[in-house]
matplotlib code that plots the C-alpha trace (Angstrom):
import matplotlib.pyplot as plt

x = [50.9, 51.6, 54.2, 53.5, 53.3, 56.6, 58.7, 61.7, 64.9, 67.4, 69.4, 73.2, 75.0, 74.6, 76.2, 74.4, 75.7, 74.2, 74.6, 74.0, 75.0, 75.7, 72.1, 68.9, 67.9, 71.2, 72.6, 69.5, 69.3, 72.9, 72.4, 69.3, 70.9, 73.9, 72.0, 70.3, 73.9, 74.5, 77.5, 76.5, 78.9, 77.5, 79.3, 79.8, 82.3, 84.3, 83.8, 87.0, 85.4, 84.5, 81.7, 80.8, 78.2, 80.5, 83.2, 82.4, 85.6, 84.7, 81.2, 82.6, 84.7, 81.6, 79.4, 81.6, 80.2, 77.3, 73.9, 71.5, 71.9, 70.0, 70.1, 70.0, 70.7, 73.0, 69.8, 67.0, 69.1, 70.4, 69.1, 71.4, 69.4, 72.1, 74.8, 72.0, 71.7, 75.5, 75.7, 73.0, 75.0, 78.3, 76.4, 74.9, 75.6, 73.3, 70.0, 67.8, 68.1, 65.7, 65.5, 64.5, 62.3, 59.6, 55.6, 55.9, 57.1, 53.8, 53.5, 56.6, 56.3, 58.9, 61.5, 64.7, 63.5, 60.8, 63.4, 65.2, 62.9, 62.1, 65.9, 65.5, 62.4, 64.2, 67.6, 69.2, 68.3, 65.3, 64.1, 61.7, 60.9, 60.2, 58.0, 57.8, 56.1, 58.2, 60.1, 59.3, 62.9, 62.6, 61.7, 64.8, 67.5, 66.4, 64.3, 61.3, 63.6, 62.3, 64.6, 64.2, 61.0, 59.3, 58.9, 58.4, 57.2, 54.9, 52.1, 49.2, 46.9, 47.9, 48.1, 50.9, 50.9, 54.8, 56.5, 59.1, 62.5, 63.0, 59.8, 61.3, 64.4, 63.1, 60.7, 64.0, 65.9, 62.7, 62.8, 66.5, 66.9, 63.9, 64.1, 60.2, 58.6, 60.8, 58.9, 56.7, 56.2, 55.6, 54.2, 54.8, 53.1, 52.7, 49.2, 47.4, 47.5, 48.5, 49.1, 52.1, 50.4, 49.7, 53.2, 54.4, 51.8, 53.3, 56.9, 56.1, 54.4, 57.3, 60.2, 58.7, 60.3, 57.7, 57.4, 54.9, 54.1, 54.4, 53.1, 55.4, 54.6, 55.8, 57.6, 59.5, 60.3, 61.9, 63.8, 65.4, 66.6, 68.0, 70.1, 71.8, 72.9, 70.1, 69.8, 66.8, 65.9, 65.9, 63.7, 61.1, 61.3, 60.6, 57.9, 56.1, 55.9, 55.3, 52.5, 51.1, 50.8, 49.2, 46.7, 45.8, 46.7, 49.2, 47.3, 46.0, 47.4, 49.6, 49.8, 53.2, 54.6, 51.7, 52.0, 55.6, 56.2, 52.8, 52.3, 51.0, 53.4, 54.7, 52.6, 54.3, 53.6, 55.0, 57.9, 58.1, 58.1, 61.3, 63.3, 62.3, 63.6, 67.0, 67.8]
y = [-62.1, -59.9, -62.2, -62.5, -65.7, -65.9, -62.9, -62.6, -63.3, -60.6, -59.6, -60.7, -62.6, -62.2, -63.7, -65.3, -66.7, -69.9, -70.4, -74.1, -74.8, -78.5, -78.9, -80.4, -77.1, -75.5, -77.9, -77.9, -73.8, -73.9, -76.0, -74.0, -70.8, -72.1, -73.6, -70.1, -68.8, -67.0, -67.5, -69.7, -69.5, -72.3, -72.0, -73.8, -74.5, -76.8, -75.5, -73.9, -70.6, -71.0, -69.9, -70.5, -69.0, -69.0, -67.3, -63.7, -63.5, -65.6, -63.6, -60.5, -62.5, -64.7, -62.0, -59.5, -59.2, -60.7, -59.5, -61.8, -64.3, -67.7, -67.9, -71.4, -70.8, -73.1, -74.9, -74.3, -75.3, -71.9, -68.4, -67.3, -64.3, -62.0, -63.6, -63.1, -59.4, -58.8, -60.9, -58.8, -55.6, -57.2, -57.7, -54.2, -54.2, -57.3, -56.5, -59.5, -61.9, -64.8, -66.7, -70.3, -70.7, -73.3, -73.1, -75.0, -71.5, -70.8, -73.6, -72.0, -68.6, -67.8, -70.0, -69.5, -69.8, -67.0, -64.8, -65.4, -64.5, -61.1, -60.1, -60.4, -58.3, -55.6, -55.8, -53.7, -55.6, -56.3, -59.6, -62.7, -65.6, -68.9, -71.1, -74.5, -77.6, -80.5, -81.7, -84.9, -85.7, -86.1, -89.7, -90.4, -87.8, -86.9, -87.6, -89.7, -92.2, -95.7, -98.1, -101.7, -100.6, -98.5, -94.9, -93.8, -90.6, -89.1, -87.7, -90.4, -90.0, -86.5, -85.4, -83.0, -81.7, -82.4, -80.1, -81.5, -79.7, -79.1, -77.0, -75.0, -74.3, -73.6, -70.8, -69.4, -69.2, -67.2, -64.8, -64.1, -63.8, -61.6, -59.5, -60.3, -61.1, -58.6, -58.0, -61.2, -64.0, -66.7, -70.6, -73.6, -76.9, -79.7, -79.9, -82.3, -83.3, -87.1, -89.2, -90.8, -94.3, -92.8, -91.8, -95.3, -97.0, -94.3, -95.3, -99.2, -98.4, -96.6, -98.7, -102.0, -102.5, -102.5, -99.6, -99.3, -96.4, -96.9, -94.1, -93.1, -91.5, -88.1, -88.4, -91.6, -89.6, -86.9, -89.5, -91.2, -87.7, -87.0, -90.1, -89.2, -86.1, -83.7, -80.1, -79.7, -76.3, -78.4, -81.2, -78.3, -77.1, -80.6, -81.4, -78.2, -78.8, -82.8, -81.6, -79.6, -82.5, -84.9, -82.2, -81.7, -78.2, -78.4, -80.1, -77.0, -76.1, -73.3, -71.6, -70.4, -72.6, -71.9, -68.2, -67.6, -70.5, -70.4, -74.2, -76.6, -77.9, -81.7, -84.1, -86.5, -89.6, -87.8, -87.0, -90.8, -92.1, -89.6, -90.0, -92.3, -95.6, -94.3, -93.3]
z = [-128.0, -131.2, -132.8, -136.4, -138.9, -141.1, -141.7, -144.1, -142.1, -141.8, -144.7, -144.3, -142.0, -138.2, -135.2, -132.7, -129.2, -128.1, -124.2, -123.7, -127.2, -126.7, -125.1, -126.5, -127.8, -128.2, -130.7, -133.0, -132.8, -134.1, -136.8, -138.1, -137.8, -139.8, -142.5, -142.7, -143.6, -139.9, -137.5, -134.6, -131.8, -129.5, -126.2, -122.8, -120.3, -122.6, -125.9, -127.7, -126.8, -123.4, -121.3, -117.7, -115.7, -112.7, -114.4, -115.4, -117.2, -119.7, -120.9, -122.7, -125.0, -125.6, -126.3, -128.0, -131.5, -131.1, -132.5, -130.5, -127.3, -126.9, -123.1, -121.3, -117.7, -115.3, -114.0, -111.6, -108.5, -107.7, -108.1, -111.0, -111.9, -110.5, -112.7, -115.6, -114.8, -115.1, -118.1, -120.0, -118.8, -120.3, -123.6, -123.5, -127.7, -128.3, -129.9, -128.8, -126.0, -126.1, -122.8, -122.4, -119.6, -119.2, -119.0, -115.6, -113.8, -113.1, -110.5, -108.6, -108.8, -106.3, -107.7, -109.6, -113.0, -112.6, -110.9, -114.0, -116.1, -114.1, -114.4, -118.3, -118.3, -116.3, -117.8, -120.7, -123.6, -125.8, -124.8, -125.5, -123.1, -124.4, -122.1, -123.6, -122.3, -121.3, -124.2, -126.2, -126.1, -122.5, -123.4, -125.1, -123.7, -120.2, -117.3, -118.9, -121.0, -120.0, -117.8, -118.5, -120.5, -117.6, -117.5, -113.9, -112.9, -110.2, -112.6, -112.3, -115.2, -115.9, -119.5, -121.0, -124.7, -124.9, -127.5, -129.9, -129.2, -133.2, -132.7, -130.0, -132.0, -135.1, -132.9, -131.5, -134.8, -136.4, -133.4, -133.5, -137.3, -137.5, -134.5, -133.7, -130.5, -128.3, -125.2, -125.6, -123.3, -125.7, -124.6, -126.8, -126.5, -128.8, -130.6, -128.3, -124.7, -123.8, -120.6, -120.1, -120.8, -124.2, -124.7, -123.6, -125.9, -129.0, -127.9, -127.8, -131.6, -132.8, -131.7, -131.4, -127.8, -125.4, -123.0, -119.9, -117.5, -113.8, -111.4, -108.6, -105.0, -105.0, -101.7, -103.3, -106.2, -104.2, -102.1, -105.0, -105.9, -102.7, -102.6, -105.7, -104.1, -106.2, -104.6, -102.7, -104.8, -108.0, -106.4, -105.4, -108.9, -110.4, -107.9, -108.9, -112.5, -112.4, -109.7, -112.3, -114.8, -112.1, -111.3, -114.8, -114.4, -117.1, -119.8, -121.8, -125.2, -126.1, -129.6, -129.8, -132.4, -134.7, -134.3, -134.9, -137.5, -139.3, -139.1, -136.3, -133.8, -134.4, -132.9, -130.3, -132.5, -135.5, -133.2, -132.0, -135.7, -136.7, -133.6, -131.0, -132.9, -133.4, -129.5]

ax = plt.figure().add_subplot(projection="3d")
ax.plot(x, y, z, "-o")
ax.set_aspect("equal")
plt.show()
């Protein structure tokens, strides 16, 4: 990877379209861009300027005048790469598209996330793909959030170098505002891999509330998702990612944060001390 450490930001004000602008990464990225004096056009289905992956009529108004796009897809349950291809053609005047993918794509190479990556690579825009590990914020805002003091997941003793979403947003902002990283697939992780038992202990220390991790059978996890109506393709993707953790295949470290920002990635304990108690 040829991304260089900190570069000067672009001169003048630029406009960046943030798809999924109300999500975990998108809203943090929007704040960073605005703090740097740029225009952040954070969009979604219910924003004043709407963007809906299922409504192509919303695409051109959202992309017009944008200098760069941060792409968050509509989810891994369906094959959305044809829509991504059409969107990129609509946004032909944009100089840089940064896609939020996932490092777990390697465990399901024929899945929808992998197809979206390929659509970006073969599309008309200069591109960068970000592949982060599981978010630290998944313990406060998503799938690993403790319920009644219990984190339940089918990962056993597997470890994961959880990445702080704030680091992902900062990396995306740096790439968009400097135009660096084009043609690169950049993996992002935290600075050390920890088990879910470690994560529970750290959360307990940070919040003062007891948290324990309980391993779960993979079939039970899948059945629990089916009961809530979760699409089978998403279940396949989720189990592939979690299976990578259980096997130890996803415990390796990636240095994308360090390379792009010129500083170490945020440790899980530092993230927990900053955010977990407020969740």
